[in-house]
C-alpha positions as CSV (number, residue, x, y, z in Angstrom):
1,X,-28.5,9.2,67.9
2,X,-25.6,9.4,65.4
3,X,-23.1,9.5,68.3
4,X,-24.7,6.4,69.8
5,X,-24.5,4.6,66.4
6,X,-20.8,5.5,66.0
7,X,-20.0,4.3,69.5
8,X,-22.0,1.1,69.0
9,X,-20.0,0.4,65.8
10,X,-16.7,1.1,67.5
11,X,-17.6,-1.2,70.4
12,X,-18.7,-3.9,68.0
13,X,-15.4,-3.7,66.2
14,X,-13.5,-4.0,69.5
15,X,-15.6,-7.0,70.5
16,X,-14.7,-8.7,67.2
17,X,-11.0,-7.9,67.8
18,X,-10.3,-5.7,64.7
19,X,-9.9,-2.0,64.4
20,X,-12.3,0.2,62.4
21,X,-9.7,1.0,59.7
22,X,-9.7,-2.7,58.7
23,X,-13.5,-2.7,58.6
24,X,-13.4,0.3,56.3
25,X,-10.8,-1.4,54.1
26,X,-12.9,-4.5,53.8
27,X,-16.0,-2.7,53.1
28,X,-14.3,-1.0,50.0
29,X,-13.0,2.5,49.4
30,X,-15.0,4.2,46.6
31,X,-12.1,6.4,45.5
32,X,-9.7,3.4,45.2
33,X,-12.2,1.4,43.2
34,X,-12.7,4.4,40.8
35,X,-8.9,4.6,40.4
36,X,-8.5,1.0,39.5
37,X,-11.5,1.1,37.1
38,X,-9.9,4.1,35.3
39,X,-6.6,2.2,35.2
40,X,-8.2,-0.9,33.8
41,X,-9.2,0.5,30.4
42,X,-5.8,1.8,29.4
43,X,-4.1,-1.4,30.6
44,X,-6.6,-3.5,28.6
45,X,-6.0,-1.3,25.5
46,X,-2.3,-1.7,25.9
47,X,-2.6,-5.5,26.0
48,X,-4.5,-5.5,22.7
49,X,-2.2,-3.0,21.0
50,X,1.0,-4.7,22.2
51,X,1.1,-7.4,19.4
52,X,0.7,-4.8,16.7
53,X,3.3,-2.5,18.2
54,X,5.7,-5.5,18.4
55,X,5.2,-6.3,14.8
56,X,5.6,-2.7,13.7
57,X,8.7,-2.4,15.8
58,X,10.3,-5.4,14.4
59,X,9.4,-5.0,10.7
60,X,9.0,-1.2,10.4
61,X,10.6,1.0,13.0
62,X,13.8,-1.1,13.5
63,X,14.5,-1.4,9.8
64,X,13.9,2.4,9.4
65,X,16.3,3.2,12.3
66,X,18.8,0.7,10.8
67,X,18.6,2.3,7.4
68,X,19.3,5.7,8.8
69,X,22.3,4.3,10.7
70,X,23.7,2.5,7.6
71,X,23.2,5.5,5.4
72,X,25.7,7.4,7.5
73,X,28.3,4.7,7.3
74,X,30.4,2.9,4.7
75,X,30.6,-0.9,4.5
76,X,33.4,-3.3,3.6
77,X,33.0,-6.0,0.8
78,X,31.4,-8.3,3.4
79,X,28.7,-5.8,4.1
80,X,29.9,-4.9,7.6
81,X,30.0,-1.4,8.8
82,X,33.4,0.1,8.4
83,X,33.5,3.9,8.9
84,X,31.3,6.8,9.6
85,X,31.0,8.9,6.5
86,X,28.2,11.3,7.3
87,X,26.2,12.5,4.2
88,X,28.8,11.1,1.7
89,X,26.5,8.3,0.6
90,X,23.8,10.8,-0.2
91,X,26.3,13.0,-2.2
92,X,27.6,10.0,-4.1
93,X,24.0,8.9,-4.8
94,X,22.9,12.2,-6.3
95,X,26.2,12.6,-8.2
96,X,25.9,9.1,-9.8
97,X,24.4,9.0,-13.4
98,X,22.4,6.0,-12.5
99,X,20.1,7.6,-9.9
100,X,18.5,10.2,-12.3
101,X,18.0,7.5,-14.8
102,X,16.3,5.2,-12.2
103,X,14.1,8.1,-11.1
104,X,13.0,8.9,-14.7
105,X,12.3,5.2,-15.4
106,X,10.2,5.0,-12.2
107,X,8.2,8.0,-13.1
108,X,7.6,6.7,-16.6
109,X,6.5,3.4,-15.1
110,X,4.0,5.2,-12.8
111,X,2.6,7.1,-15.8
112,X,2.3,3.9,-17.8
113,X,0.6,1.8,-15.1
114,X,-1.4,3.9,-12.7
115,X,-3.8,5.8,-15.0
116,X,-4.4,2.8,-17.2
117,X,-5.1,0.5,-14.3
118,X,-7.5,3.0,-12.7
119,X,-9.3,3.7,-16.0
120,X,-9.8,0.0,-16.9
121,X,-10.8,-1.0,-13.4
122,X,-13.3,1.8,-13.3
123,X,-14.8,0.9,-16.7
124,X,-15.0,-2.8,-15.7
125,X,-16.6,-2.0,-12.4
126,X,-19.2,0.3,-14.1
127,X,-20.0,-2.5,-16.5
128,X,-20.3,-5.2,-13.9
129,X,-22.4,-3.1,-11.6
130,X,-25.4,-3.7,-13.8
131,X,-27.7,-6.7,-12.9
132,X,-27.6,-8.3,-16.3
133,X,-27.7,-12.1,-16.3
134,X,-24.3,-13.7,-16.4
135,X,-22.5,-10.7,-15.1
136,X,-21.0,-12.8,-12.2
137,X,-18.9,-14.6,-14.8
138,X,-17.3,-11.3,-15.9
139,X,-16.8,-10.3,-12.3
140,X,-14.9,-13.5,-11.7
141,X,-12.8,-12.9,-14.8
142,X,-11.9,-9.3,-14.0
143,X,-11.1,-10.1,-10.4
144,X,-9.0,-13.2,-11.2
145,X,-5.6,-11.4,-11.4
146,X,-5.7,-10.7,-7.7
147,X,-5.3,-14.5,-7.1
148,X,-2.1,-14.7,-9.1
149,X,1.2,-13.9,-7.4
150,X,3.8,-11.6,-9.0
151,X,6.2,-14.5,-9.7
152,X,3.5,-16.7,-11.3
153,X,2.2,-13.8,-13.4
154,X,5.7,-12.9,-14.5
155,X,6.4,-16.4,-15.7
156,X,3.1,-16.4,-17.6
157,X,3.9,-13.2,-19.3
158,X,7.4,-14.3,-20.0
159,X,5.9,-17.1,-22.1
160,X,3.6,-14.6,-23.8
161,X,6.5,-12.3,-24.6
162,X,8.8,-15.0,-26.0
163,X,10.2,-13.6,-29.3
164,X,9.5,-16.8,-31.4
165,X,7.1,-19.0,-29.4
166,X,5.1,-16.4,-27.6
167,X,1.4,-16.1,-28.3
168,X,1.6,-12.3,-28.8
169,X,4.1,-12.6,-31.7
170,X,2.3,-15.6,-33.2
171,X,-0.9,-13.5,-33.3
172,X,1.0,-10.5,-34.8
173,X,2.5,-12.8,-37.4
174,X,-1.0,-14.1,-38.4
175,X,-2.3,-10.6,-39.1
176,X,0.8,-9.6,-41.1
177,X,2.9,-7.8,-38.5
178,X,6.6,-8.4,-37.7
179,X,7.4,-9.9,-34.4
180,X,8.3,-7.5,-31.5
181,X,11.2,-8.0,-29.1
182,X,9.1,-7.3,-26.1
183,X,11.7,-7.7,-23.4
184,X,15.0,-7.2,-25.3
185,X,14.2,-4.0,-27.1
186,X,15.0,-0.9,-24.9
187,X,12.1,1.0,-26.4
188,X,9.6,-1.8,-25.6
189,X,10.8,-3.4,-22.4
190,X,9.3,-0.8,-20.0
191,X,6.0,-0.8,-22.0
192,X,5.9,-4.6,-21.7
193,X,6.5,-4.6,-18.0
194,X,3.8,-1.9,-17.7
195,X,1.4,-4.0,-19.6
196,X,1.9,-7.0,-17.3
197,X,1.7,-4.7,-14.2
198,X,-1.6,-3.2,-15.4
199,X,-3.1,-6.7,-15.8
200,X,-1.8,-7.6,-12.3
201,X,-3.3,-4.4,-10.7
202,X,-6.8,-4.6,-12.3
203,X,-8.0,-7.4,-10.0
204,X,-7.6,-5.5,-6.7
205,X,-8.7,-2.1,-8.2
206,X,-11.8,-3.7,-9.8
207,X,-13.0,-5.2,-6.5
208,X,-12.3,-2.0,-4.7
209,X,-14.2,0.2,-7.1
210,X,-17.0,-2.3,-7.6
211,X,-17.5,-2.3,-3.8
212,X,-17.6,1.5,-3.8
213,X,-20.2,1.6,-6.6
214,X,-22.4,-1.0,-5.0
215,X,-22.5,1.2,-1.9
216,X,-24.3,4.0,-3.8
217,X,-28.1,3.9,-3.1
218,X,-30.3,2.8,-5.9
219,X,-32.8,5.6,-5.2
220,X,-30.3,8.1,-6.7
221,X,-30.1,6.2,-10.0
222,X,-33.9,5.9,-10.1
223,X,-34.3,9.6,-9.6
224,X,-31.7,10.3,-12.4
225,X,-33.6,7.9,-14.8
226,X,-36.9,9.7,-14.0
227,X,-35.2,13.0,-14.9
228,X,-34.2,11.6,-18.2
229,X,-30.4,11.2,-17.5
230,X,-28.6,8.8,-19.9
231,X,-26.0,6.2,-18.9
232,X,-23.0,8.4,-19.7
233,X,-24.4,11.5,-18.0
234,X,-25.4,9.4,-14.9
235,X,-21.9,7.9,-14.7
236,X,-20.2,11.3,-15.1
237,X,-22.5,13.3,-12.9
238,X,-23.5,10.8,-10.2
239,X,-21.4,7.6,-10.1
240,X,-18.0,9.3,-10.5
241,X,-18.5,11.9,-7.7
242,X,-20.0,9.4,-5.3
243,X,-17.2,6.8,-5.9
244,X,-14.5,9.5,-5.7
245,X,-13.4,8.6,-2.1
246,X,-12.7,5.0,-3.2
247,X,-11.1,6.2,-6.4
248,X,-8.8,8.6,-4.4
249,X,-7.8,5.7,-2.1
250,X,-7.1,3.5,-5.1
251,X,-5.0,6.2,-6.8
252,X,-2.9,6.7,-3.6
253,X,-2.2,3.0,-3.1
254,X,-1.5,2.5,-6.8
255,X,1.2,5.2,-6.9
256,X,2.8,3.7,-3.8
257,X,2.6,0.3,-5.2
258,X,4.2,1.5,-8.5
259,X,7.1,2.9,-6.6
260,X,7.6,-0.5,-4.9
261,X,7.5,-2.6,-8.1
262,X,10.3,-5.1,-8.1
263,X,9.3,-8.7,-8.6
264,X,8.2,-8.6,-12.3
265,X,11.3,-6.5,-13.2
266,X,13.7,-8.8,-11.4
267,X,12.2,-11.9,-13.2
268,X,11.6,-10.5,-16.7
269,X,14.4,-8.0,-17.4
270,X,16.6,-7.6,-14.3
271,X,16.7,-3.8,-15.0
272,X,17.7,-4.2,-18.6
273,X,18.1,-3.9,-21.5
274,X,20.5,-0.9,-21.2
275,X,18.9,0.0,-17.8
276,X,15.6,0.8,-19.6
277,X,13.7,-0.9,-16.7
278,X,16.1,0.0,-13.9
279,X,13.5,1.4,-11.4
280,X,14.5,2.8,-8.0
281,X,13.7,-0.3,-6.0
282,X,15.7,-2.6,-8.4
283,X,18.6,-0.2,-8.3
284,X,18.4,-0.2,-4.5
285,X,18.4,-4.0,-4.5
286,X,21.5,-4.2,-6.7
287,X,23.4,-1.7,-4.6
288,X,22.6,-3.3,-1.3
289,X,22.3,-7.1,-2.0
290,X,24.4,-7.6,-5.1
291,X,27.2,-5.1,-4.6
292,X,27.0,-5.2,-0.8
293,X,27.0,-1.4,-0.6
294,X,24.5,-1.2,2.2
295,X,25.3,2.4,3.0
296,X,24.4,3.6,-0.5
297,X,21.4,1.3,-0.6
298,X,20.1,2.6,2.7
299,X,20.6,6.2,1.5
300,X,18.7,5.4,-1.7
301,X,15.9,3.7,0.4
302,X,15.5,6.9,2.5
303,X,15.4,9.1,-0.6
304,X,12.8,6.8,-2.1
305,X,10.8,7.0,1.2
306,X,11.0,10.8,1.1
307,X,9.8,10.9,-2.6
308,X,6.8,8.6,-1.9
309,X,5.9,10.7,1.2
310,X,6.1,13.9,-0.8
311,X,4.0,12.6,-3.6
312,X,1.4,11.2,-1.2
313,X,1.2,14.6,0.6
314,X,0.7,16.4,-2.7
315,X,-2.1,14.0,-3.6
316,X,-3.8,14.7,-0.3
317,X,-3.3,18.5,-0.7
318,X,-4.5,18.8,-4.3
319,X,-6.4,15.7,-5.3
320,X,-8.5,15.3,-2.2
321,X,-10.2,18.7,-2.9
322,X,-12.2,17.0,-5.6
323,X,-13.3,14.1,-3.5
324,X,-17.0,14.1,-2.6
325,X,-17.6,12.7,0.8
326,X,-21.3,11.8,1.5
């Protein structure tokens, strides 16, 4: 019977004037359809990833490669590449007295801003987590700095820091204190910049930590209240461990952001007075875009990248051990 069916199909194909291979091709090859279905998913994924890869290539990978290239060359006064100098830019950078000063100022700036920003944002988030009437007003006030740009915030604080007309010195004068030279005193300039930066950072960190606290189930707090746990003990034993993943993410991003601080320093002090606010990014900016020493500026950018990467890795190695993941 099978031989009769095959001969009948062959004769039918001959009567229609087409060979059996074309008939099989028209009916569909299962192996070929499986191959195309397997190829379709990677091709579709590549289409969706292509715009992101294009943006990363233009704004991340190309500048990184260009920085490596420029760090190995010297430039003329016009900023054009002149000669290949190898690692001379790195040697000149480490030998200059300005680089250690900029590194120390940057580390001080991080110590002044990151712990204070995290502590205040954590305290405000813990307060605003309660369901007391009118708490939405305080949430709005604490989150408001996130809507202010760095340039706008810098101008606002420049008015506050004015030595004679500023509100801060006016307030100090009314309570019997002498006015403070907030931005012109080398001992106060970095603290003033840090104060402004803490205010700028609180908005984002407050929203981040408040969202992490609101994700903690209420059943845990009810059980703690039944066991007789007070507010401070509940916060220390329950809230802090459960919000530790969000707090760890906030600390990592805050340290990276502190290393990248530039706008407020450029507007308020321009690295002064006496280089007391000359952080690494501002020093890099002056070398590359003021003095047109793109080779030294690129070398400094790569060193800054290596320092940030090292500190981030250390945070993941040591600080992540205390993070409690649910």
